[in-house]
N, C-alpha and C positions, 0 to 999 in steps of 0.2 A: 505493499501501501504505500504511494507517495506521501512525503512528510506533507505537504498542502494539505491532503486531506485529512491526515490525521488531525492537525492543526486545528481544521476547519469543525471536526467532528467533535473535538472536546471543547472546543470554544461556544457551539449549540448547545452539548450538554451541559455546562458551566451555566449558560446563559436560561436555560432550562430550569434548572435547579435554583437558582437565585429569584426566577419567576416565580417557583411554588412558595420559595421560603418568603419572600414578599408577601405573597398573598395569605397563606397561611398564618403568619405573624403580625399580620395588617399593620406592616409599616408603611408612612405616607412618604413617598419618593417620587420624583419624576418619570422614573425608569419603570414604574408599577406599569404604566399605561401601554408599553412595549415587552416588556420582560413576560408578565401574566400571560396575556394572548399568545405569546409566542410556545409558552409553554402548554396553552391549551390545547393549540392547534399541532406542534411539532410532537409531541410526545405518542399522541395516538397514531399519528402519519407516520412517523418514523417504525409504531409499533407492527402497524399493519404492512407495511412497506417491508420490513424483515422478514415476516412473517412467507413471505412472496419474492423471497431474495432469488429462487430459482427461475423467475419470469424474466420479461425485458425489463430492466433498471426504469425505465421511462413511465412503462404500463405501471409497472409494482409502486411508484411513488404518486403517480393520480391516482391510482386507486385508494392510496394511503391516505391522501388529501382530501379526498372523497370522503372516506368511510372517516374520517377525524371531525369532518363538519357535520358529518351525521350523527355522530357520538355525542357530540356536543350538544345540537339542537334537541336530539333526545333526552339527552341528561336534564336541560335546561326545561323541557317540556315536563318532565316528570317530578321535577322540582317544583315548578308551577301548580302543575294539578295536585300535587299533595300538600300544597301550602307550606314547603318546607325550603323556601331560598335561602341559602346559604352561600357567598363564593367561596370561603373555606370549604363547606362540603363537596363542592364543585371542585375545587382544585384536588382535594383527597382522592375523591372518587376517579379522576382522572388518572392520576398516580397510582391507583392500584389496579386500574386496567393496564395501566404502561406496563406494569412490572407483571401482571398475569400475560401480557403478551410475551413479554420477554422471557419469561420462565415458557411458556409455550414454544416458541423462538428454540431454545436452549437444548429441550427436550426434543424436537423436531431434528436438530443438528443432530444431537447424540445419537439418536433412531437411523437416520442415515447414513451414520460413521458405521454403525454395528452392521448395519446391511450392506454396506460397501466391503466389510471385513469379512463377513460371511459370506459373500460372492468371490473375494478373493480366496480363499480359502477352499472353496469348493472348486475352483478350477485348478 
């Protein structure tokens, strides 16, 4: 992986973490307007794109962004429907969903590595 890509990924991850922390601890800063929505859109988008990493990169990114928007809209509608609107709860829910997608990606990658090893041994 090129160094520029690695730096970009770590910068995005740090910005998302800061956005989540700013929202969870209710820190008043001008960066809140940029970092919290970045977290809310980027975490599910990267999670879904990571699950589709065997596909075309542009298509998986497009599906990831669309899924991210759908998840955020459904979360907002559910919170309004149940009269439980809370920005902190929304950020926490997106964080949990992002973590769940990361676990699925790790399990999926592990399963594909095991299958590849089994195929190599069978031949």
